[in-house]
ZADO-1210 file (C-alpha; in nm, 4 decimals, padded with zeros to 6 digits):
<atoms>
<atom x="-03.4708" y="02.8166" z="05.6823" code="UNK" pos="1"/>
<atom x="-03.7495" y="02.6115" z="05.6278" code="UNK" pos="2"/>
<atom x="-03.9907" y="02.5687" z="05.9000" code="UNK" pos="3"/>
<atom x="-03.9634" y="02.2128" z="06.0010" code="UNK" pos="4"/>
<atom x="-03.6050" y="02.2943" z="06.1230" code="UNK" pos="5"/>
<atom x="-03.7488" y="02.4486" z="06.4079" code="UNK" pos="6"/>
<atom x="-03.8926" y="02.1461" z="06.5212" code="UNK" pos="7"/>
<atom x="-03.5293" y="02.0295" z="06.5922" code="UNK" pos="8"/>
<atom x="-03.4364" y="01.6872" z="06.6204" code="UNK" pos="9"/>
<atom x="-03.7886" y="01.5389" z="06.7005" code="UNK" pos="10"/>
<atom x="-03.8654" y="01.7078" z="06.3344" code="UNK" pos="11"/>
<atom x="-03.5880" y="01.5504" z="06.1526" code="UNK" pos="12"/>
<atom x="-03.6765" y="01.2045" z="06.3057" code="UNK" pos="13"/>
<atom x="-04.0480" y="01.2438" z="06.2457" code="UNK" pos="14"/>
<atom x="-03.9711" y="01.3550" z="05.8775" code="UNK" pos="15"/>
<atom x="-03.7370" y="01.0584" z="05.7990" code="UNK" pos="16"/>
<atom x="-03.9970" y="00.8108" z="05.9298" code="UNK" pos="17"/>
<atom x="-04.2534" y="00.9573" z="05.7133" code="UNK" pos="18"/>
<atom x="-03.9767" y="00.9448" z="05.4280" code="UNK" pos="19"/>
<atom x="-03.9814" y="00.5816" z="05.4589" code="UNK" pos="20"/>
<atom x="-04.3445" y="00.4970" z="05.5199" code="UNK" pos="21"/>
<atom x="-04.4362" y="00.7749" z="05.2269" code="UNK" pos="22"/>
<atom x="-04.1592" y="00.7334" z="04.9682" code="UNK" pos="23"/>
<atom x="-04.2333" y="01.0799" z="04.7863" code="UNK" pos="24"/>
<atom x="-04.0914" y="01.2506" z="05.0992" code="UNK" pos="25"/>
<atom x="-03.7219" y="01.3042" z="04.9971" code="UNK" pos="26"/>
<atom x="-03.4616" y="01.2441" z="05.2564" code="UNK" pos="27"/>
<atom x="-03.2040" y="01.4054" z="04.9886" code="UNK" pos="28"/>
<atom x="-03.3692" y="01.7146" z="05.1123" code="UNK" pos="29"/>
<atom x="-03.4539" y="01.6551" z="05.4730" code="UNK" pos="30"/>
<atom x="-03.1041" y="01.5869" z="05.5483" code="UNK" pos="31"/>
<atom x="-02.9313" y="01.7826" z="05.3059" code="UNK" pos="32"/>
<atom x="-03.0891" y="02.0856" z="05.4453" code="UNK" pos="33"/>
<atom x="-03.0404" y="01.9938" z="05.8146" code="UNK" pos="34"/>
<atom x="-02.6741" y="01.9433" z="05.7221" code="UNK" pos="35"/>
<atom x="-02.6513" y="02.2861" z="05.6037" code="UNK" pos="36"/>
<atom x="-02.8489" y="02.3624" z="05.9169" code="UNK" pos="37"/>
<atom x="-02.5696" y="02.1916" z="06.1031" code="UNK" pos="38"/>
<atom x="-02.2722" y="02.3970" z="05.8944" code="UNK" pos="39"/>
<atom x="-02.4763" y="02.7309" z="06.0926" code="UNK" pos="40"/>
<atom x="-02.4322" y="02.5720" z="06.4143" code="UNK" pos="41"/>
<atom x="-02.8140" y="02.4546" z="06.4469" code="UNK" pos="42"/>
<atom x="-02.7559" y="02.0909" z="06.4776" code="UNK" pos="43"/>
<atom x="-02.4866" y="01.8590" z="06.6147" code="UNK" pos="44"/>
<atom x="-02.3472" y="01.6766" z="06.2891" code="UNK" pos="45"/>
<atom x="-02.3092" y="01.3370" z="06.4536" code="UNK" pos="46"/>
<atom x="-02.6669" y="01.3468" z="06.6326" code="UNK" pos="47"/>
<atom x="-02.8187" y="01.4596" z="06.3409" code="UNK" pos="48"/>
<atom x="-02.6940" y="01.1508" z="06.1758" code="UNK" pos="49"/>
<atom x="-02.8086" y="00.9375" z="06.4325" code="UNK" pos="50"/>
<atom x="-03.1594" y="01.1100" z="06.4709" code="UNK" pos="51"/>
<atom x="-03.2107" y="01.0780" z="06.0976" code="UNK" pos="52"/>
<atom x="-03.1030" y="00.7254" z="06.0896" code="UNK" pos="53"/>
<atom x="-03.3372" y="00.6076" z="06.3916" code="UNK" pos="54"/>
<atom x="-03.6119" y="00.7644" z="06.1833" code="UNK" pos="55"/>
<atom x="-03.5172" y="00.5601" z="05.8805" code="UNK" pos="56"/>
<atom x="-03.5191" y="00.2108" z="06.1079" code="UNK" pos="57"/>
<atom x="-03.8682" y="00.2983" z="06.2317" code="UNK" pos="58"/>
<atom x="-04.0209" y="00.3784" z="05.9139" code="UNK" pos="59"/>
<atom x="-03.8604" y="00.0961" z="05.7336" code="UNK" pos="60"/>
<atom x="-04.0224" y="-00.1189" z="06.0076" code="UNK" pos="61"/>
<atom x="-04.3485" y="-00.0163" z="05.9119" code="UNK" pos="62"/>
<atom x="-04.3249" y="-00.1933" z="05.5932" code="UNK" pos="63"/>
<atom x="-04.1592" y="-00.4772" z="05.6969" code="UNK" pos="64"/>
<atom x="-04.3965" y="-00.5548" z="05.9433" code="UNK" pos="65"/>
<atom x="-04.6970" y="-00.5406" z="05.6828" code="UNK" pos="66"/>
<atom x="-04.4673" y="-00.7557" z="05.4819" code="UNK" pos="67"/>
<atom x="-04.4171" y="-01.0262" z="05.7763" code="UNK" pos="68"/>
<atom x="-04.7985" y="-01.0292" z="05.8724" code="UNK" pos="69"/>
<atom x="-04.8866" y="-01.0675" z="05.5113" code="UNK" pos="70"/>
<atom x="-04.6454" y="-01.3543" z="05.4309" code="UNK" pos="71"/>
<atom x="-04.5076" y="-01.4469" z="05.0762" code="UNK" pos="72"/>
<atom x="-04.7357" y="-01.7683" z="05.0862" code="UNK" pos="73"/>
<atom x="-05.0502" y="-01.5371" z="05.0796" code="UNK" pos="74"/>
<atom x="-04.9027" y="-01.3815" z="04.7540" code="UNK" pos="75"/>
<atom x="-04.9984" y="-01.6601" z="04.5333" code="UNK" pos="76"/>
<atom x="-05.3957" y="-01.5826" z="04.4475" code="UNK" pos="77"/>
<atom x="-05.2635" y="-01.1860" z="04.4224" code="UNK" pos="78"/>
<atom x="-04.9561" y="-01.2582" z="04.1810" code="UNK" pos="79"/>
<atom x="-05.1725" y="-01.5000" z="03.9679" code="UNK" pos="80"/>
<atom x="-05.4764" y="-01.2606" z="03.9299" code="UNK" pos="81"/>
<atom x="-05.2701" y="-00.9521" z="03.9043" code="UNK" pos="82"/>
<atom x="-04.9245" y="-01.0850" z="03.7568" code="UNK" pos="83"/>
<atom x="-04.9286" y="-00.8805" z="03.4660" code="UNK" pos="84"/>
<atom x="-04.9342" y="-00.5223" z="03.6524" code="UNK" pos="85"/>
<atom x="-04.6397" y="-00.6635" z="03.8506" code="UNK" pos="86"/>
<atom x="-04.4717" y="-00.8075" z="03.5633" code="UNK" pos="87"/>
<atom x="-04.4078" y="-01.1391" z="03.7530" code="UNK" pos="88"/>
<atom x="-04.5185" y="-01.4729" z="03.8034" code="UNK" pos="89"/>
<atom x="-04.5203" y="-01.7260" z="04.1063" code="UNK" pos="90"/>
<atom x="-04.2294" y="-01.8651" z="03.9831" code="UNK" pos="91"/>
<atom x="-04.0461" y="-01.5115" z="03.9832" code="UNK" pos="92"/>
<atom x="-04.1642" y="-01.5101" z="04.3766" code="UNK" pos="93"/>
<atom x="-04.0110" y="-01.8062" z="04.4263" code="UNK" pos="94"/>
<atom x="-03.6630" y="-01.7174" z="04.2649" code="UNK" pos="95"/>
<atom x="-03.6864" y="-01.3872" z="04.4693" code="UNK" pos="96"/>
<atom x="-03.7401" y="-01.5866" z="04.7981" code="UNK" pos="97"/>
<atom x="-03.4545" y="-01.8036" z="04.7285" code="UNK" pos="98"/>
<atom x="-03.2354" y="-01.4916" z="04.6609" code="UNK" pos="99"/>
<atom x="-03.3705" y="-01.3477" z="04.9591" code="UNK" pos="100"/>
<atom x="-03.2683" y="-01.6319" z="05.1981" code="UNK" pos="101"/>
<atom x="-02.9292" y="-01.6332" z="05.0527" code="UNK" pos="102"/>
<atom x="-02.8416" y="-01.2523" z="04.9795" code="UNK" pos="103"/>
<atom x="-03.1156" y="-01.0921" z="05.1720" code="UNK" pos="104"/>
<atom x="-02.8869" y="-00.8841" z="05.4285" code="UNK" pos="105"/>
<atom x="-02.6512" y="-00.7510" z="05.1629" code="UNK" pos="106"/>
<atom x="-02.9537" y="-00.6572" z="04.9097" code="UNK" pos="107"/>
<atom x="-03.1539" y="-00.4457" z="05.2084" code="UNK" pos="108"/>
<atom x="-02.8058" y="-00.2590" z="05.2582" code="UNK" pos="109"/>
<atom x="-02.7439" y="-00.1925" z="04.8842" code="UNK" pos="110"/>
<atom x="-03.1294" y="-00.0965" z="04.8436" code="UNK" pos="111"/>
<atom x="-03.0685" y="00.2004" z="05.1129" code="UNK" pos="112"/>
<atom x="-02.8913" y="00.3864" z="04.8436" code="UNK" pos="113"/>
<atom x="-03.1531" y="00.3940" z="04.5851" code="UNK" pos="114"/>
<atom x="-03.4439" y="00.6542" z="04.5883" code="UNK" pos="115"/>
<atom x="-03.7384" y="00.4378" z="04.5696" code="UNK" pos="116"/>
<atom x="-03.5917" y="00.1337" z="04.6485" code="UNK" pos="117"/>
<atom x="-03.4964" y="00.2403" z="05.0078" code="UNK" pos="118"/>
<atom x="-03.8504" y="00.2035" z="05.1343" code="UNK" pos="119"/>
<atom x="-03.9922" y="-00.0822" z="04.8725" code="UNK" pos="120"/>
<atom x="-03.7058" y="-00.3066" z="04.9729" code="UNK" pos="121"/>
<atom x="-03.8870" y="-00.3443" z="05.3297" code="UNK" pos="122"/>
<atom x="-04.1590" y="-00.5199" z="05.2151" code="UNK" pos="123"/>
<atom x="-04.0170" y="-00.8251" z="05.0063" code="UNK" pos="124"/>
<atom x="-03.7652" y="-00.8546" z="05.3743" code="UNK" pos="125"/>
<atom x="-04.0802" y="-00.8792" z="05.5397" code="UNK" pos="126"/>
<atom x="-04.2664" y="-01.1133" z="05.3181" code="UNK" pos="127"/>
<atom x="-03.9648" y="-01.3188" z="05.3025" code="UNK" pos="128"/>
<atom x="-03.9421" y="-01.3330" z="05.6637" code="UNK" pos="129"/>
<atom x="-03.5809" y="-01.2166" z="05.7076" code="UNK" pos="130"/>
<atom x="-03.4678" y="-01.2466" z="06.0548" code="UNK" pos="131"/>
<atom x="-03.6016" y="-00.9226" z="06.2487" code="UNK" pos="132"/>
<atom x="-03.2376" y="-00.8312" z="06.3451" code="UNK" pos="133"/>
<atom x="-03.0837" y="-00.9174" z="05.9972" code="UNK" pos="134"/>
<atom x="-03.2942" y="-00.6574" z="05.8918" code="UNK" pos="135"/>
<atom x="-03.2359" y="-00.3936" z="06.1536" code="UNK" pos="136"/>
<atom x="-02.8659" y="-00.4385" z="06.1369" code="UNK" pos="137"/>
<atom x="-02.8433" y="-00.4282" z="05.7448" code="UNK" pos="138"/>
<atom x="-03.1279" y="-00.1192" z="05.7366" code="UNK" pos="139"/>
<atom x="-02.9195" y="00.0694" z="06.0225" code="UNK" pos="140"/>
<atom x="-02.5909" y="00.0136" z="05.8352" code="UNK" pos="141"/>
<atom x="-02.7300" y="00.1087" z="05.5085" code="UNK" pos="142"/>
<atom x="-02.9358" y="00.4148" z="05.6506" code="UNK" pos="143"/>
<atom x="-02.6297" y="00.5194" z="05.8495" code="UNK" pos="144"/>
<atom x="-02.3973" y="00.5594" z="05.5530" code="UNK" pos="145"/>
<atom x="-02.6704" y="00.6998" z="05.3529" code="UNK" pos="146"/>
<atom x="-02.7389" y="00.9793" z="05.5998" code="UNK" pos="147"/>
<atom x="-02.3903" y="01.0570" z="05.6876" code="UNK" pos="148"/>
<atom x="-02.3114" y="01.0878" z="05.2874" code="UNK" pos="149"/>
<atom x="-02.6414" y="01.3496" z="05.2786" code="UNK" pos="150"/>
<atom x="-02.5505" y="01.5499" z="05.5808" code="UNK" pos="151"/>
<atom x="-02.1782" y="01.5697" z="05.4786" code="UNK" pos="152"/>
<atom x="-02.3079" y="01.7244" z="05.1517" code="UNK" pos="153"/>
<atom x="-02.5186" y="01.9411" z="05.3079" code="UNK" pos="154"/>
<atom x="-02.2578" y="02.0647" z="05.5547" code="UNK" pos="155"/>
<atom x="-02.0259" y="02.0953" z="05.2820" code="UNK" pos="156"/>
<atom x="-02.2419" y="02.3129" z="05.1139" code="UNK" pos="157"/>
<atom x="-02.2731" y="02.5224" z="05.4117" code="UNK" pos="158"/>
<atom x="-02.5343" y="02.8443" z="05.3564" code="UNK" pos="159"/>
<atom x="-02.5823" y="02.7369" z="04.9574" code="UNK" pos="160"/>
<atom x="-02.8953" y="02.5935" z="04.9682" code="UNK" pos="161"/>
<atom x="-02.9848" y="02.6707" z="04.6015" code="UNK" pos="162"/>
<atom x="-02.6905" y="02.4302" z="04.5259" code="UNK" pos="163"/>
<atom x="-02.8224" y="02.1226" z="04.6781" code="UNK" pos="164"/>
<atom x="-03.1450" y="02.2013" z="04.5321" code="UNK" pos="165"/>
<atom x="-03.0049" y="02.2362" z="04.1698" code="UNK" pos="166"/>
<atom x="-02.7986" y="01.9349" z="04.1940" code="UNK" pos="167"/>
<atom x="-03.0412" y="01.6604" z="04.3820" code="UNK" pos="168"/>
<atom x="-03.3886" y="01.7775" z="04.2660" code="UNK" pos="169"/>
<atom x="-03.3380" y="01.7060" z="03.8847" code="UNK" pos="170"/>
<atom x="-03.1457" y="01.3857" z="03.9665" code="UNK" pos="171"/>
<atom x="-03.4382" y="01.2292" z="04.1737" code="UNK" pos="172"/>
<atom x="-03.6988" y="01.3389" z="03.9091" code="UNK" pos="173"/>
<atom x="-03.4779" y="01.1604" z="03.6425" code="UNK" pos="174"/>
<atom x="-03.4432" y="00.8363" z="03.8581" code="UNK" pos="175"/>
<atom x="-03.8097" y="00.8561" z="03.8957" code="UNK" pos="176"/>
<atom x="-03.8991" y="00.8998" z="03.5486" code="UNK" pos="177"/>
<atom x="-03.6624" y="00.6247" z="03.4256" code="UNK" pos="178"/>
<atom x="-03.8088" y="00.3998" z="03.6637" code="UNK" pos="179"/>
<atom x="-04.1981" y="00.4892" z="03.5821" code="UNK" pos="180"/>
<atom x="-04.0895" y="00.4244" z="03.1991" code="UNK" pos="181"/>
<atom x="-03.9021" y="00.0863" z="03.2821" code="UNK" pos="182"/>
<atom x="-04.2149" y="-00.0352" z="03.4497" code="UNK" pos="183"/>
<atom x="-04.4550" y="00.0850" z="03.1813" code="UNK" pos="184"/>
<atom x="-04.2247" y="-00.0760" z="02.8973" code="UNK" pos="185"/>
<atom x="-04.2104" y="-00.3973" z="03.1232" code="UNK" pos="186"/>
<atom x="-04.5989" y="-00.3767" z="03.1475" code="UNK" pos="187"/>
<atom x="-04.6601" y="-00.3335" z="02.8079" code="UNK" pos="188"/>
<atom x="-04.4148" y="-00.5956" z="02.6631" code="UNK" pos="189"/>
<atom x="-04.4504" y="-00.8618" z="02.9384" code="UNK" pos="190"/>
<atom x="-04.5738" y="-01.2234" z="02.8374" code="UNK" pos="191"/>
<atom x="-04.6845" y="-01.4908" z="03.0631" code="UNK" pos="192"/>
<atom x="-04.4662" y="-01.8021" z="03.0529" code="UNK" pos="193"/>
<atom x="-04.6994" y="-02.0494" z="03.1606" code="UNK" pos="194"/>
</atoms>
């Protein structure tokens, strides 16, 4: 198997922290392969899910705290200057703030299932000053469900790592390509309303 599995639960925790601090590190592979290892008796299924979830929480708190310290009020000069590249104006930030006040918790929960959104959602949650425990609860619930799915798929596949890599890697790459294409289209067609 892969060397990082030799680090045991601490290795899983560390990789899941990094996955949430440095988004290109794929949790699908980390937890999927760990699920295969659990099927071979190298990990306890439930403990593996809990350790992976704890790593997600710690990693997401990194970006949440950066957003919280920066604060959405300090975004205005940045948005005014770089709005085209963000494809948004200050009124969009105000709408996002109102949306987060009303639906922030469920939004954090849903974004836990999206490839890049898992990490990115922590920044607006912090910027919009979402209450700390609300953020932690919804992050925990979403991460727990996501890790349970990934470990379950790995466990079900057993020793067939090629199958999980064959399915997940192209899907993740495809989603990233689509997101980049959407962003480029938005930048090229964006016009300021003001």
